[in-house]
Phi, psi and omega in degrees: 000141182232287186288340177299323180294317179295325176303315181292321177295322176294314182298333183291352178296328180294326180277333184224093182286342188274317180299142171299155172302329178296318176291323177298313179290330177300312185295314184297328182255009192305310180295326182280339170283332175288324191305311181301325176291324168303321179293311185294330177282347182080013181277336179227170187216139177222149174237152178263109181227090178308132186091359179304318165219169184290344187244343178212146178270007187272128174250106185282101186287314184199127176206064189283338186269344183245328190235012166280146182304319181297316178297316182297315178299323176294316177298320180297316182294317182297315182297318183291324181294315182297319182293321183295322180293322185278322187250351183050051179230093183293323175298312177300320184297316180296315179295321178297318178299319178291326180294316180305312185289331181300331179303316182288325179298311175301317180293331175307317184296322185259327186288151167286174188291078182229001178269108186284147176288327175203157180315118181085358188266191183293156184244145187226164178162133186274347170076025178296348174295344171273357180230074184305322180299338174265310188295315183296311175297325180295315177295315180299321179295318178300321179294305185300314179299322178294318176300313182299318183291320178292315178296327176290330185273339187229167169217151183289138174276336182200184181295327178299316181299328182279307188285326178292325181292305183293333176293324174294314182304315183288321184294318182295326175294323176297317177296319175303315178297318176294322178295331183275327188249342185283168178291155176297156178299144179298323183198166179305322184291317178298322180296319184290319177295318178295324177292341175293341178294344176301336176302334183294331177294338185284304179299327175304314184289327179290324178293314176303314184292331174299339182248017178229152179235151173293139172290148181300000000 
């Protein structure tokens, strides 16, 4: 899952009006932002296997520190605790912590059984990546709903707030389309470096939010 995570981050603005959109998207994508660094350090492993599922050629060999349920719950608690300490916003902290954990829940829907419950533990996954007729509309629905809820919760302060937001919405859709139709990565190292580009969406989102206000 890709844009579905961003959709949930956008939607969370209704529940937590104080955190910036950048912080919300950082929470929603947190484990996927850590994952490429873990690959480069050799702490986690992925293989490129076209046909691994009908929607992705990635075979997730091992990712206990970013994608096991136990680890994700720990990251969520840490993320929420740091935000609460910095901003004194308990409600926002709870929403951000849940957003981190939501990443595992959404991945559970689409991954084949490769998500560990804890490092070295049983692996689970419902495998919707092998049912594109279900997975594609589901993810698009999550994204569209998130965009709608964010727009309903905020308003542009100026033209930058309007066009920077809609350009991000469109760009994420283009990246999602490329993920679905583009050629597989040549090797795990190239994949890891390319995946690091996801970090660029976070300052983009902070920039957007600096030009938007919460609706009364």
